[in-house]
C-alpha positions as CSV (number, residue, x, y, z in Angstrom):
1,M,140.0,91.7,108.2
2,S,138.5,90.5,111.5
3,K,135.9,87.8,111.9
4,N,134.7,89.6,115.0
5,F,132.7,91.7,112.9
6,K,129.0,90.6,111.6
7,I,127.3,91.7,108.6
8,V,123.8,91.2,107.6
9,V,122.8,90.9,104.1
10,L,119.0,91.6,103.4
11,A,117.7,90.2,99.8
12,G,114.5,89.4,98.4
13,G,111.2,91.4,99.0
14,V,108.2,91.9,97.2
15,G,109.0,93.8,93.9
16,P,109.5,92.3,90.6
17,E,113.3,92.5,91.3
18,R,113.1,89.9,93.8
19,E,114.9,86.9,92.2
20,I,117.7,89.3,91.3
21,S,118.1,90.4,94.9
22,N,118.0,86.9,96.2
23,R,120.8,85.8,93.8
24,T,123.0,88.8,94.6
25,G,122.3,88.6,98.3
26,K,123.5,84.9,98.1
27,A,127.0,85.8,96.2
28,L,127.4,88.9,98.5
29,S,126.9,86.6,101.4
30,E,129.3,84.0,100.3
31,A,132.1,86.7,99.2
32,L,132.0,88.6,102.6
33,K,132.3,85.2,104.6
34,K,135.8,84.9,103.5
35,N,136.5,87.9,106.2
36,F,133.3,88.4,108.4
37,Q,130.4,86.7,110.0
38,V,127.8,87.0,107.5
39,E,123.7,86.6,108.0
40,L,121.8,86.3,105.0
41,I,118.1,87.4,105.6
42,E,115.9,86.5,102.4
43,L,112.8,88.7,103.1
44,T,109.8,87.0,101.8
45,E,106.4,88.6,100.3
46,E,104.7,88.1,103.7
47,Q,107.3,90.1,105.7
């Protein structure tokens, strides 16, 4: 794969699944970093 691709992972949010979304988003970001440029955006309740 190529590091020329950038992937943005959105995590968090306002619902009851926020913590799970944050943990899953972080894990996914770490796995993708092996082959891609990755930016993790954690959405807060204010966003």
